[in-house]
DRENPA-3360 file (N, C-alpha, C; in nm, 2 decimals, always signed):
BEGIN
1 = MPRVSGGS = -7.90/+0.09/-4.99/-7.83/+0.00/-5.09/-7.91/-0.09/-5.14 ~ -7.93/-0.12/-5.28/-8.01/-0.23/-5.33/-7.92/-0.36/-5.31 ~ -7.99/-0.47/-5.32/-7.93/-0.61/-5.32/-7.86/-0.61/-5.43 ~ -7.75/-0.70/-5.47/-7.67/-0.72/-5.57/-7.77/-0.76/-5.68 ~ -7.86/-0.87/-5.68/-7.94/-0.89/-5.76/-8.08/-0.96/-5.72 ~ -8.11/-0.91/-5.61/-8.24/-0.93/-5.54/-8.25/-1.07/-5.45 ~ -8.12/-1.15/-5.42/-8.11/-1.24/-5.32/-8.09/-1.19/-5.18 ~ -8.05/-1.27/-5.10/-8.03/-1.25/-4.96/-7.87/-1.20/-4.96;
9 = SMIGLCRD = -7.84/-1.05/-4.94/-7.71/-1.03/-4.93/-7.66/-1.00/-4.79 ~ -7.52/-0.99/-4.79/-7.49/-1.02/-4.63/-7.31/-0.95/-4.67 ~ -7.29/-0.84/-4.60/-7.15/-0.79/-4.59/-7.09/-0.81/-4.45 ~ -6.98/-0.84/-4.45/-6.91/-0.88/-4.32/-6.76/-0.90/-4.34 ~ -6.69/-0.97/-4.23/-6.56/-0.99/-4.23/-6.56/-1.15/-4.27 ~ -6.44/-1.15/-4.35/-6.42/-1.30/-4.39/-6.31/-1.34/-4.35 ~ -6.32/-1.48/-4.29/-6.21/-1.51/-4.19/-6.14/-1.66/-4.24 ~ -6.23/-1.71/-4.37/-6.21/-1.82/-4.41/-6.08/-1.84/-4.51;
17 = KQELLAFL = -5.99/-1.87/-4.49/-5.84/-1.87/-4.59/-5.91/-1.94/-4.73 ~ -5.94/-2.06/-4.70/-5.99/-2.13/-4.80/-6.06/-2.07/-4.90 ~ -6.19/-2.02/-4.84/-6.29/-1.96/-4.91/-6.25/-1.85/-4.99 ~ -6.15/-1.75/-4.93/-6.08/-1.66/-4.98/-5.99/-1.70/-5.09 ~ -5.90/-1.78/-5.10/-5.82/-1.83/-5.19/-5.90/-1.89/-5.32 ~ -6.01/-1.96/-5.28/-6.07/-2.02/-5.40/-6.13/-1.90/-5.47 ~ -6.20/-1.81/-5.41/-6.26/-1.70/-5.47/-6.15/-1.62/-5.55 ~ -6.06/-1.60/-5.51/-5.93/-1.53/-5.60/-5.91/-1.61/-5.71;
25 = DTYIRAGG = -5.90/-1.75/-5.68/-5.87/-1.80/-5.80/-5.97/-1.81/-5.90 ~ -6.09/-1.79/-5.87/-6.20/-1.80/-5.99/-6.21/-1.66/-6.01 ~ -6.19/-1.58/-5.96/-6.18/-1.43/-6.01/-6.07/-1.43/-6.09 ~ -5.96/-1.48/-6.09/-5.84/-1.45/-6.19/-5.89/-1.54/-6.31 ~ -5.93/-1.65/-6.28/-5.99/-1.75/-6.41/-6.09/-1.67/-6.50 ~ -6.18/-1.58/-6.44/-6.27/-1.50/-6.48/-6.21/-1.38/-6.58 ~ -6.05/-1.36/-6.55/-6.03/-1.23/-6.61/-6.01/-1.11/-6.51 ~ -6.04/-1.13/-6.40/-6.04/-1.00/-6.29/-5.90/-0.91/-6.29;
33 = LLTRTPEQ = -5.95/-0.79/-6.30/-5.81/-0.69/-6.32/-5.76/-0.70/-6.18 ~ -5.63/-0.70/-6.18/-5.53/-0.68/-6.06/-5.43/-0.57/-6.07 ~ -5.37/-0.52/-5.95/-5.26/-0.45/-5.95/-5.13/-0.54/-5.91 ~ -5.16/-0.66/-5.87/-5.03/-0.72/-5.83/-5.04/-0.86/-5.88 ~ -4.91/-0.94/-5.86/-4.92/-1.08/-5.91/-5.02/-1.14/-5.82 ~ -5.08/-1.27/-5.88/-5.15/-1.34/-5.81/-5.08/-1.40/-5.66 ~ -4.96/-1.43/-5.68/-4.90/-1.47/-5.58/-4.87/-1.36/-5.43 ~ -4.86/-1.24/-5.51/-4.84/-1.11/-5.41/-4.97/-1.10/-5.33;
41 = LRLELKSC = -5.10/-1.11/-5.40/-5.19/-1.11/-5.35/-5.25/-1.19/-5.25 ~ -5.21/-1.33/-5.28/-5.23/-1.44/-5.19/-5.16/-1.43/-5.06 ~ -5.03/-1.37/-5.06/-4.97/-1.35/-4.95/-5.05/-1.23/-4.88 ~ -5.07/-1.13/-4.95/-5.14/-1.01/-4.88/-5.28/-1.05/-4.78 ~ -5.36/-1.14/-4.88/-5.51/-1.19/-4.79/-5.45/-1.27/-4.67 ~ -5.35/-1.34/-4.68/-5.30/-1.43/-4.56/-5.27/-1.33/-4.45 ~ -5.18/-1.23/-4.50/-5.14/-1.14/-4.40/-5.24/-1.07/-4.31 ~ -5.34/-1.00/-4.40/-5.46/-0.95/-4.33/-5.53/-1.05/-4.25;
49 = LSHPDDFV = -5.55/-1.19/-4.25/-5.62/-1.27/-4.19/-5.51/-1.28/-4.04 ~ -5.41/-1.27/-4.06/-5.29/-1.28/-3.93/-5.28/-1.17/-3.86 ~ -5.28/-1.05/-3.91/-5.25/-0.91/-3.85/-5.39/-0.89/-3.77 ~ -5.35/-0.85/-3.64/-5.48/-0.84/-3.57/-5.54/-0.68/-3.59 ~ -5.48/-0.61/-3.65/-5.53/-0.45/-3.71/-5.60/-0.48/-3.85 ~ -5.54/-0.56/-3.92/-5.61/-0.57/-4.08/-5.72/-0.64/-4.08 ~ -5.80/-0.66/-4.18/-5.92/-0.74/-4.21/-5.93/-0.75/-4.35 ~ -6.05/-0.85/-4.35/-6.10/-0.86/-4.50/-6.22/-0.85/-4.50;
57 = LGVWEDGV = -6.30/-0.77/-4.59/-6.45/-0.77/-4.60/-6.48/-0.83/-4.73 ~ -6.60/-0.94/-4.68/-6.65/-1.02/-4.80/-6.80/-0.96/-4.81 ~ -6.86/-0.99/-4.95/-6.99/-0.99/-4.95/-7.04/-1.08/-5.03 ~ -7.16/-1.14/-4.97/-7.21/-1.27/-5.03/-7.35/-1.24/-5.05 ~ -7.40/-1.33/-5.15/-7.52/-1.33/-5.20/-7.59/-1.45/-5.18 ~ -7.70/-1.50/-5.11/-7.74/-1.65/-5.12/-7.62/-1.72/-5.08 ~ -7.53/-1.67/-4.97/-7.44/-1.78/-4.92/-7.31/-1.78/-5.02 ~ -7.30/-1.73/-5.10/-7.21/-1.74/-5.22/-7.12/-1.60/-5.22;
65 = LRGVFPVF = -7.02/-1.63/-5.21/-6.90/-1.50/-5.19/-6.90/-1.42/-5.33 ~ -6.93/-1.29/-5.35/-6.93/-1.23/-5.45/-6.82/-1.10/-5.46 ~ -6.75/-1.08/-5.35/-6.67/-0.97/-5.34/-6.55/-0.99/-5.25 ~ -6.44/-0.95/-5.28/-6.35/-0.98/-5.15/-6.25/-0.84/-5.13 ~ -6.24/-0.79/-5.03/-6.18/-0.65/-5.01/-6.08/-0.66/-4.90 ~ -5.95/-0.70/-4.91/-5.85/-0.68/-4.81/-5.83/-0.56/-4.77 ~ -5.80/-0.53/-4.62/-5.78/-0.38/-4.60/-5.63/-0.38/-4.48 ~ -5.57/-0.28/-4.49/-5.46/-0.29/-4.40/-5.48/-0.15/-4.31;
73 = SEPEERYL = -5.46/-0.17/-4.20/-5.52/-0.06/-4.10/-5.42/-0.01/-4.02 ~ -5.42/+0.11/-3.99/-5.32/+0.17/-3.88/-5.41/+0.24/-3.80 ~ -5.50/+0.21/-3.68/-5.58/+0.25/-3.60/-5.51/+0.37/-3.54 ~ -5.40/+0.39/-3.50/-5.34/+0.48/-3.42/-5.34/+0.61/-3.51 ~ -5.28/+0.57/-3.64/-5.30/+0.69/-3.73/-5.42/+0.73/-3.81 ~ -5.53/+0.63/-3.76/-5.67/+0.68/-3.83/-5.65/+0.64/-3.97 ~ -5.60/+0.54/-4.03/-5.57/+0.55/-4.18/-5.60/+0.39/-4.22 ~ -5.66/+0.36/-4.33/-5.70/+0.23/-4.38/-5.63/+0.23/-4.54;
81 = ELLAALSG = -5.56/+0.12/-4.60/-5.55/+0.11/-4.72/-5.64/-0.02/-4.78 ~ -5.69/+0.02/-4.86/-5.78/-0.10/-4.96/-5.67/-0.16/-5.05 ~ -5.64/-0.30/-5.02/-5.52/-0.33/-5.11/-5.58/-0.40/-5.23 ~ -5.69/-0.43/-5.25/-5.77/-0.47/-5.34/-5.89/-0.45/-5.35 ~ -5.96/-0.45/-5.47/-6.09/-0.46/-5.49/-6.15/-0.56/-5.59 ~ -6.17/-0.67/-5.51/-6.20/-0.80/-5.59/-6.32/-0.82/-5.63 ~ -6.41/-0.73/-5.72/-6.54/-0.74/-5.78/-6.57/-0.67/-5.90 ~ -6.65/-0.73/-5.96/-6.67/-0.66/-6.08/-6.82/-0.59/-6.08;
89 = EETVCMAV = -6.86/-0.59/-5.98/-7.01/-0.52/-5.96/-7.02/-0.38/-5.87 ~ -7.04/-0.30/-5.93/-7.05/-0.17/-5.86/-7.14/-0.15/-5.73 ~ -7.27/-0.23/-5.73/-7.30/-0.25/-5.62/-7.24/-0.29/-5.49 ~ -7.17/-0.40/-5.52/-7.08/-0.46/-5.42/-6.98/-0.36/-5.39 ~ -6.92/-0.30/-5.47/-6.82/-0.18/-5.42/-6.90/-0.09/-5.34 ~ -6.98/-0.04/-5.38/-7.05/+0.07/-5.27/-7.10/+0.02/-5.15 ~ -7.11/-0.09/-5.16/-7.18/-0.16/-5.02/-7.04/-0.18/-4.93 ~ -6.89/-0.21/-4.99/-6.81/-0.20/-4.91/-6.75/-0.05/-4.84;
97 = LDRLQQTH = -6.78/+0.04/-4.96/-6.74/+0.17/-4.90/-6.84/+0.23/-4.80 ~ -6.94/+0.20/-4.81/-7.06/+0.22/-4.71/-7.03/+0.18/-4.58 ~ -6.99/+0.06/-4.58/-6.96/-0.03/-4.45/-6.83/+0.06/-4.39 ~ -6.71/+0.09/-4.46/-6.63/+0.14/-4.42/-6.66/+0.30/-4.36 ~ -6.73/+0.35/-4.44/-6.76/+0.50/-4.40/-6.86/+0.47/-4.24 ~ -6.91/+0.37/-4.22/-7.01/+0.38/-4.11/-6.91/+0.32/-3.97 ~ -6.80/+0.22/-4.02/-6.73/+0.16/-3.91/-6.59/+0.26/-3.89 ~ -6.57/+0.32/-3.98/-6.42/+0.39/-3.94/-6.43/+0.52/-4.00;
105 = DGFSLDCV = -6.54/+0.60/-3.92/-6.57/+0.75/-3.93/-6.46/+0.85/-3.89 ~ -6.38/+0.91/-3.98/-6.28/+1.01/-3.95/-6.17/+0.96/-4.01 ~ -6.15/+0.81/-4.08/-6.04/+0.79/-4.11/-6.01/+0.82/-4.25 ~ -5.89/+0.81/-4.28/-5.82/+0.83/-4.42/-5.82/+0.71/-4.48 ~ -5.89/+0.71/-4.61/-5.88/+0.56/-4.71/-5.81/+0.59/-4.82 ~ -5.70/+0.51/-4.83/-5.65/+0.51/-5.00/-5.68/+0.38/-5.02 ~ -5.70/+0.38/-5.16/-5.75/+0.24/-5.25/-5.67/+0.22/-5.36 ~ -5.62/+0.12/-5.39/-5.52/+0.11/-5.50/-5.60/+0.00/-5.60;
113 = LHPDQAPM = -5.61/+0.04/-5.69/-5.68/-0.03/-5.80/-5.64/-0.03/-5.95 ~ -5.69/-0.12/-6.03/-5.64/-0.11/-6.16/-5.73/-0.01/-6.24 ~ -5.67/+0.07/-6.34/-5.74/+0.20/-6.39/-5.85/+0.13/-6.47 ~ -5.86/+0.03/-6.51/-5.98/+0.00/-6.60/-6.09/-0.07/-6.53 ~ -6.04/-0.09/-6.34/-6.16/-0.13/-6.27/-6.26/-0.03/-6.27 ~ -6.36/-0.03/-6.36/-6.46/+0.08/-6.37/-6.58/+0.07/-6.25 ~ -6.59/-0.06/-6.20/-6.71/-0.06/-6.10/-6.67/+0.03/-5.99 ~ -6.55/-0.01/-5.93/-6.46/+0.06/-5.80/-6.44/+0.19/-5.82;
121 = RSALRRAG = -6.40/+0.25/-5.95/-6.37/+0.36/-5.98/-6.50/+0.47/-5.95 ~ -6.62/+0.40/-6.01/-6.74/+0.49/-6.00/-6.78/+0.49/-5.86 ~ -6.77/+0.40/-5.79/-6.81/+0.39/-5.66/-6.73/+0.49/-5.57 ~ -6.60/+0.52/-5.61/-6.54/+0.60/-5.55/-6.55/+0.75/-5.57 ~ -6.58/+0.75/-5.68/-6.63/+0.89/-5.75/-6.75/+0.95/-5.68 ~ -6.84/+0.85/-5.68/-6.97/+0.88/-5.63/-6.94/+0.93/-5.46 ~ -6.85/+0.87/-5.41/-6.82/+0.89/-5.25/-6.74/+1.01/-5.27 ~ -6.70/+1.08/-5.34/-6.61/+1.20/-5.34/-6.48/+1.19/-5.35;
129 = AAFEPVQR = -6.38/+1.06/-5.40/-6.25/+1.05/-5.36/-6.18/+1.11/-5.46 ~ -6.07/+1.13/-5.45/-5.97/+1.22/-5.51/-5.86/+1.12/-5.59 ~ -5.85/+1.12/-5.73/-5.76/+1.03/-5.78/-5.62/+1.07/-5.80 ~ -5.53/+0.99/-5.84/-5.37/+1.03/-5.87/-5.36/+0.99/-5.99 ~ -5.25/+1.04/-6.07/-5.27/+1.00/-6.21/-5.23/+0.84/-6.20 ~ -5.23/+0.80/-6.33/-5.23/+0.65/-6.33/-5.06/+0.59/-6.30 ~ -5.01/+0.48/-6.23/-4.91/+0.45/-6.18/-4.85/+0.34/-6.25 ~ -4.74/+0.29/-6.27/-4.68/+0.18/-6.33/-4.57/+0.10/-6.24;
137 = MLRLQRFF = -4.59/-0.02/-6.21/-4.48/-0.09/-6.14/-4.39/-0.15/-6.22 ~ -4.25/-0.11/-6.17/-4.13/-0.17/-6.29/-4.06/-0.26/-6.20 ~ -3.99/-0.34/-6.27/-3.91/-0.43/-6.20/-3.76/-0.44/-6.27 ~ -3.67/-0.45/-6.17/-3.53/-0.46/-6.25/-3.50/-0.56/-6.31 ~ -3.46/-0.59/-6.41/-3.43/-0.68/-6.50/-3.27/-0.69/-6.52 ~ -3.22/-0.60/-6.52/-3.08/-0.61/-6.56/-3.03/-0.47/-6.49 ~ -2.89/-0.51/-6.40/-2.85/-0.39/-6.34/-2.71/-0.34/-6.41 ~ -2.71/-0.21/-6.46/-2.59/-0.17/-6.52/-2.51/-0.10/-6.41;
145 = PAPPDQRV = -2.39/-0.15/-6.37/-2.32/-0.09/-6.26/-2.28/+0.03/-6.31 ~ -2.24/+0.15/-6.22/-2.23/+0.26/-6.24/-2.10/+0.33/-6.15 ~ -1.99/+0.38/-6.16/-1.92/+0.39/-6.03/-2.00/+0.48/-5.96 ~ -1.92/+0.50/-5.81/-1.96/+0.59/-5.73/-2.00/+0.73/-5.76 ~ -2.06/+0.82/-5.70/-2.05/+0.96/-5.75/-2.02/+1.01/-5.60 ~ -1.93/+1.11/-5.58/-1.91/+1.17/-5.45/-2.02/+1.25/-5.42 ~ -2.11/+1.29/-5.49/-2.21/+1.39/-5.43/-2.35/+1.31/-5.37 ~ -2.33/+1.17/-5.38/-2.42/+1.11/-5.31/-2.37/+1.01/-5.19;
153 = SRLNPEHQ = -2.44/+1.00/-5.11/-2.41/+0.91/-4.99/-2.53/+0.85/-4.89 ~ -2.52/+0.78/-4.80/-2.62/+0.75/-4.72/-2.63/+0.84/-4.63 ~ -2.76/+0.86/-4.61/-2.79/+0.96/-4.48/-2.74/+0.96/-4.35 ~ -2.69/+1.08/-4.32/-2.62/+1.07/-4.16/-2.68/+1.15/-4.09 ~ -2.67/+1.17/-3.96/-2.73/+1.24/-3.85/-2.70/+1.40/-3.88 ~ -2.59/+1.43/-3.93/-2.58/+1.55/-3.96/-2.70/+1.64/-4.08 ~ -2.73/+1.52/-4.15/-2.81/+1.61/-4.26/-2.97/+1.56/-4.25 ~ -3.00/+1.48/-4.11/-3.13/+1.46/-4.12/-3.24/+1.57/-4.11;
161 = EEYRALHN = -3.22/+1.67/-4.08/-3.31/+1.78/-4.06/-3.34/+1.84/-4.20 ~ -3.21/+1.85/-4.29/-3.24/+1.90/-4.42/-3.31/+1.80/-4.49 ~ -3.29/+1.67/-4.48/-3.38/+1.56/-4.52/-3.52/+1.57/-4.52 ~ -3.55/+1.59/-4.37/-3.68/+1.62/-4.33/-3.76/+1.74/-4.39 ~ -3.67/+1.86/-4.43/-3.74/+1.98/-4.48/-3.76/+1.96/-4.64 ~ -3.70/+1.88/-4.70/-3.70/+1.86/-4.82/-3.82/+1.76/-4.85 ~ -3.83/+1.65/-4.78/-3.89/+1.54/-4.81/-4.05/+1.56/-4.84 ~ -4.11/+1.49/-4.92/-4.26/+1.48/-4.97/-4.33/+1.48/-4.85;
169 = RDCYWTAN = -4.43/+1.56/-4.83/-4.52/+1.53/-4.70/-4.66/+1.48/-4.75 ~ -4.70/+1.49/-4.86/-4.82/+1.44/-4.92/-4.81/+1.29/-4.95 ~ -4.78/+1.20/-4.84/-4.78/+1.04/-4.87/-4.74/+1.00/-4.73 ~ -4.79/+0.87/-4.74/-4.80/+0.80/-4.61/-4.65/+0.78/-4.54 ~ -4.55/+0.73/-4.63/-4.43/+0.72/-4.58/-4.35/+0.86/-4.58 ~ -4.38/+0.96/-4.47/-4.28/+1.06/-4.46/-4.17/+1.05/-4.38 ~ -4.08/+1.16/-4.40/-3.96/+1.15/-4.35/-3.96/+1.07/-4.20 ~ -4.06/+1.12/-4.14/-4.04/+1.09/-3.99/-4.06/+0.95/-3.98;
177 = RILQQPEL = -4.17/+0.89/-4.06/-4.17/+0.75/-4.06/-4.06/+0.68/-4.11 ~ -4.01/+0.72/-4.21/-3.89/+0.64/-4.27/-3.78/+0.63/-4.18 ~ -3.78/+0.75/-4.10/-3.64/+0.76/-3.99/-3.68/+0.68/-3.88 ~ -3.81/+0.65/-3.84/-3.85/+0.56/-3.73/-3.81/+0.43/-3.75 ~ -3.78/+0.39/-3.87/-3.77/+0.23/-3.90/-3.66/+0.20/-3.99 ~ -3.54/+0.24/-3.93/-3.40/+0.21/-3.98/-3.40/+0.04/-4.02 ~ -3.47/-0.04/-3.95/-3.46/-0.16/-4.02/-3.51/-0.21/-4.13 ~ -3.60/-0.12/-4.16/-3.68/-0.14/-4.29/-3.62/-0.05/-4.40;
185 = FSVFIALK = -3.57/+0.07/-4.39/-3.57/+0.17/-4.49/-3.41/+0.20/-4.52 ~ -3.37/+0.24/-4.65/-3.23/+0.29/-4.65/-3.26/+0.42/-4.71 ~ -3.20/+0.51/-4.66/-3.20/+0.65/-4.74/-3.06/+0.68/-4.79 ~ -3.09/+0.75/-4.90/-2.96/+0.80/-4.99/-2.98/+0.95/-5.01 ~ -2.90/+1.02/-5.01/-2.88/+1.18/-5.03/-2.80/+1.22/-5.12 ~ -2.86/+1.34/-5.19/-2.78/+1.40/-5.27/-2.71/+1.53/-5.22 ~ -2.59/+1.58/-5.23/-2.53/+1.70/-5.17/-2.49/+1.80/-5.27 ~ -2.53/+1.95/-5.28/-2.47/+2.04/-5.35/-2.42/+2.13/-5.28;
193 = EGTVCGYL = -2.30/+2.17/-5.26/-2.25/+2.26/-5.18/-2.27/+2.24/-5.01 ~ -2.26/+2.12/-4.99/-2.28/+2.05/-4.85/-2.42/+2.07/-4.80 ~ -2.52/+2.09/-4.92/-2.66/+2.08/-4.87/-2.76/+2.00/-4.94 ~ -2.85/+1.93/-4.87/-2.89/+1.84/-4.92/-3.01/+1.86/-5.02 ~ -2.98/+1.82/-5.16/-3.07/+1.86/-5.26/-3.14/+1.77/-5.34 ~ -3.13/+1.62/-5.29/-3.20/+1.52/-5.33/-3.19/+1.42/-5.23 ~ -3.28/+1.29/-5.28/-3.30/+1.16/-5.19/-3.36/+1.09/-5.24 ~ -3.34/+0.95/-5.21/-3.39/+0.82/-5.25/-3.42/+0.75/-5.12;
201 = DCTHHRAE = -3.57/+0.70/-5.11/-3.57/+0.61/-5.00/-3.63/+0.49/-5.04 ~ -3.55/+0.37/-4.97/-3.61/+0.22/-5.03/-3.59/+0.14/-4.91 ~ -3.65/+0.02/-4.95/-3.65/-0.08/-4.84/-3.51/-0.18/-4.85 ~ -3.45/-0.24/-4.75/-3.34/-0.32/-4.77/-3.38/-0.43/-4.66 ~ -3.27/-0.51/-4.70/-3.28/-0.66/-4.62/-3.35/-0.75/-4.64 ~ -3.42/-0.75/-4.77/-3.53/-0.81/-4.82/-3.50/-0.89/-4.94 ~ -3.55/-1.00/-4.99/-3.54/-1.06/-5.11/-3.55/-0.99/-5.23 ~ -3.66/-0.90/-5.23/-3.69/-0.79/-5.32/-3.72/-0.66/-5.26;
209 = NEIYDLFV = -3.65/-0.55/-5.28/-3.66/-0.43/-5.21/-3.76/-0.35/-5.30 ~ -3.78/-0.22/-5.25/-3.87/-0.13/-5.33/-3.82/+0.01/-5.29 ~ -3.84/+0.10/-5.42/-3.79/+0.22/-5.40/-3.93/+0.32/-5.37 ~ -3.94/+0.37/-5.27/-4.06/+0.44/-5.23/-4.07/+0.57/-5.26 ~ -3.93/+0.64/-5.31/-3.94/+0.79/-5.33/-3.81/+0.83/-5.37 ~ -3.81/+0.90/-5.48/-3.69/+0.95/-5.54/-3.71/+1.08/-5.59 ~ -3.63/+1.22/-5.51/-3.66/+1.34/-5.57/-3.56/+1.39/-5.57 ~ -3.53/+1.51/-5.65/-3.41/+1.60/-5.67/-3.47/+1.74/-5.68;
217 = REDCRRTG = -3.43/+1.83/-5.62/-3.48/+1.96/-5.62/-3.47/+2.03/-5.75 ~ -3.56/+2.10/-5.80/-3.57/+2.16/-5.93/-3.46/+2.19/-6.00 ~ -3.36/+2.30/-5.90/-3.28/+2.35/-5.98/-3.12/+2.28/-5.98 ~ -3.16/+2.15/-5.92/-3.04/+2.08/-5.92/-3.06/+1.92/-6.05 ~ -3.15/+1.94/-6.13/-3.22/+1.85/-6.21/-3.13/+1.87/-6.32 ~ -3.13/+1.77/-6.41/-3.05/+1.75/-6.55/-2.92/+1.77/-6.51 ~ -2.87/+1.70/-6.38/-2.71/+1.74/-6.34/-2.68/+1.57/-6.32 ~ -2.76/+1.49/-6.34/-2.73/+1.36/-6.33/-2.72/+1.30/-6.18;
225 = LGRALLAA = -2.80/+1.37/-6.10/-2.82/+1.33/-5.95/-2.93/+1.22/-5.92 ~ -3.01/+1.22/-6.00/-3.13/+1.13/-6.00/-3.05/+1.01/-6.04 ~ -3.00/+0.99/-6.13/-2.93/+0.86/-6.19/-2.83/+0.82/-6.08 ~ -2.76/+0.89/-6.04/-2.66/+0.87/-5.92/-2.73/+0.81/-5.81 ~ -2.85/+0.85/-5.77/-2.89/+0.83/-5.66/-2.96/+0.69/-5.67 ~ -3.01/+0.68/-5.78/-3.06/+0.54/-5.82/-2.95/+0.42/-5.83 ~ -2.85/+0.49/-5.90/-2.72/+0.37/-5.91/-2.66/+0.35/-5.77 ~ -2.66/+0.43/-5.68/-2.63/+0.42/-5.53/-2.71/+0.28/-5.45;
233 = ALRENAPA = -2.84/+0.33/-5.49/-2.93/+0.22/-5.43/-2.92/+0.09/-5.49 ~ -2.93/+0.10/-5.60/-2.90/-0.05/-5.66/-2.78/-0.12/-5.66 ~ -2.66/-0.04/-5.64/-2.55/-0.09/-5.61/-2.55/-0.15/-5.47 ~ -2.60/-0.12/-5.38/-2.59/-0.16/-5.22/-2.71/-0.28/-5.19 ~ -2.78/-0.26/-5.30/-2.90/-0.37/-5.30/-2.85/-0.49/-5.38 ~ -2.76/-0.49/-5.44/-2.75/-0.60/-5.54/-2.72/-0.74/-5.43 ~ -2.70/-0.84/-5.46/-2.80/-0.90/-5.58/-2.94/-0.92/-5.57 ~ -3.01/-0.84/-5.45/-3.15/-0.85/-5.43/-3.21/-0.80/-5.55;
241 = GMIALTKE = -3.35/-0.83/-5.56/-3.44/-0.78/-5.68/-3.46/-0.65/-5.62 ~ -3.54/-0.57/-5.72/-3.56/-0.42/-5.69/-3.69/-0.38/-5.78 ~ -3.79/-0.32/-5.70/-3.93/-0.29/-5.79/-3.93/-0.13/-5.75 ~ -4.00/-0.05/-5.85/-4.04/+0.08/-5.82/-4.18/+0.11/-5.88 ~ -4.23/+0.19/-5.82/-4.37/+0.24/-5.85/-4.35/+0.42/-5.87 ~ -4.39/+0.42/-6.01/-4.37/+0.54/-6.07/-4.50/+0.61/-6.16 ~ -4.52/+0.72/-6.16/-4.64/+0.77/-6.25/-4.61/+0.74/-6.41 ~ -4.70/+0.70/-6.46/-4.70/+0.68/-6.61/-4.65/+0.77/-6.70;
249 = GSPAEALF = -4.55/+0.77/-6.78/-4.52/+0.88/-6.87/-4.42/+0.98/-6.81 ~ -4.39/+0.95/-6.70/-4.32/+1.06/-6.60/-4.18/+1.07/-6.64 ~ -4.06/+1.16/-6.61/-3.95/+1.15/-6.63/-3.87/+1.03/-6.54 ~ -3.94/+1.02/-6.43/-3.87/+0.91/-6.33/-3.88/+0.76/-6.39 ~ -4.01/+0.74/-6.47/-4.03/+0.63/-6.55/-3.92/+0.61/-6.64 ~ -3.88/+0.72/-6.72/-3.78/+0.68/-6.83/-3.65/+0.69/-6.76 ~ -3.63/+0.72/-6.65/-3.48/+0.70/-6.57/-3.49/+0.57/-6.53 ~ -3.58/+0.52/-6.46/-3.60/+0.35/-6.42/-3.59/+0.25/-6.55;
257 = RTAGFTDE = -3.64/+0.30/-6.66/-3.61/+0.19/-6.79/-3.49/+0.24/-6.81 ~ -3.40/+0.31/-6.82/-3.27/+0.34/-6.88/-3.16/+0.27/-6.78 ~ -3.23/+0.25/-6.65/-3.15/+0.19/-6.55/-3.16/+0.00/-6.56 ~ -3.27/-0.01/-6.63/-3.28/-0.18/-6.64/-3.40/-0.23/-6.59 ~ -3.50/-0.11/-6.56/-3.65/-0.16/-6.51/-3.71/-0.18/-6.65 ~ -3.83/-0.29/-6.62/-3.90/-0.32/-6.71/-4.07/-0.32/-6.66 ~ -4.15/-0.34/-6.73/-4.29/-0.37/-6.69/-4.32/-0.49/-6.61 ~ -4.37/-0.45/-6.48/-4.42/-0.58/-6.39/-4.55/-0.61/-6.45;
265 = ENGRSITA = -4.56/-0.74/-6.44/-4.69/-0.81/-6.48/-4.81/-0.74/-6.39 ~ -4.92/-0.70/-6.45/-5.04/-0.65/-6.36/-4.98/-0.52/-6.29 ~ -4.90/-0.45/-6.35/-4.85/-0.33/-6.30/-4.89/-0.21/-6.30 ~ -5.00/-0.18/-6.38/-5.09/-0.06/-6.38/-5.15/-0.04/-6.27 ~ -5.18/+0.09/-6.21/-5.26/+0.10/-6.08/-5.28/+0.26/-6.07 ~ -5.39/+0.26/-6.00/-5.43/+0.43/-5.96/-5.48/+0.41/-5.83 ~ -5.42/+0.52/-5.77/-5.47/+0.55/-5.61/-5.56/+0.66/-5.59 ~ -5.65/+0.63/-5.53/-5.78/+0.72/-5.46/-5.75/+0.72/-5.31;
273 = HLKLKAAS = -5.80/+0.86/-5.29/-5.79/+0.90/-5.15/-5.93/+0.95/-5.11 ~ -5.97/+0.90/-4.99/-6.12/+0.94/-4.94/-6.11/+0.93/-4.79 ~ -6.17/+1.06/-4.76/-6.18/+1.09/-4.58/-6.33/+1.03/-4.56 ~ -6.31/+0.93/-4.48/-6.44/+0.86/-4.46/-6.52/+0.94/-4.34 ~ -6.65/+0.95/-4.37/-6.75/+1.05/-4.30/-6.87/+0.96/-4.26 ~ -6.91/+0.91/-4.18/-7.03/+0.83/-4.18/-7.15/+0.93/-4.21 ~ -7.15/+1.03/-4.13/-7.28/+1.10/-4.17/-7.28/+1.16/-4.28 ~ -7.21/+1.15/-4.35/-7.22/+1.22/-4.50/-7.21/+1.09/-4.61;
281 = TAFSSDGW = -7.21/+0.97/-4.57/-7.19/+0.87/-4.67/-7.32/+0.89/-4.79 ~ -7.24/+0.87/-4.92/-7.34/+0.91/-5.03/-7.43/+0.76/-5.04 ~ -7.41/+0.67/-4.96/-7.51/+0.55/-4.96/-7.55/+0.49/-4.88 ~ -7.68/+0.40/-4.88/-7.77/+0.35/-4.78/-7.77/+0.21/-4.79 ~ -7.73/+0.18/-4.68/-7.71/-0.02/-4.68/-7.85/-0.11/-4.63 ~ -7.95/-0.01/-4.68/-8.09/-0.08/-4.67/-8.08/-0.22/-4.74 ~ -8.14/-0.31/-4.68/-8.14/-0.43/-4.76/-8.04/-0.52/-4.75 ~ -7.93/-0.48/-4.67/-7.81/-0.55/-4.64/-7.81/-0.61/-4.49;
289 = EE = -7.77/-0.73/-4.49/-7.74/-0.79/-4.36/-7.60/-0.76/-4.32 ~ -7.58/-0.73/-4.18/-7.42/-0.72/-4.13/-7.38/-0.86/-4.10;
% end
């Protein structure tokens, strides 16, 4: 790996909260791209410093911090999520991916970044990452109450297996993980002739909750079930706030907007998936200090 610009370069764990927050402020003032509000990102940086499994990687040149990369870690699941890539330099982003390849061989890495963040996208593409479509974060601004729909209810033990069978498996928060954390998630289901044909997963008991997944079986769409599931979640969530992440231009985005959701600040993002493999890394870390 070449040096960032010919100086003395180093990559390692960044544990100094004040240094991190000062870098974030500088990054924001310089017009750096974000997928979260500055306050959300400050909270995530602090959380990564306090949680024993999470960490923040920093890249320095001549003692000056040039990039910050907070990482959420689930060692038992061999899973990492790169929460942000705060750097506008491709060589810095490449160095961080190389470091993760070497230290977390065999882990799955998800990286959430702004669609226009070209340096990190280029580094991920060179590493062989797969990209999802652009997503948009929406926030509930006005709740339009709707009467309860008898086809929709909270998930009960009788329908748990049907919910598991219908649930999206290509995600981190699978049905099993959702059901293992009832203190964190609420699940609403839609029934057709007594069989589960749709569901909505969302967090609860927070000042602001998030919809994680909304799905209706294809043969049951255009019957109002998606709207009824969303209305049930919003009704039980009130008066707390609610956010939702959805594919840009999708029917789900249109549904959320008609229900009173609007664009969140810094709300566009794209997720990349990469299997970390130390032996096949596309980069070399020559010239870098650890």
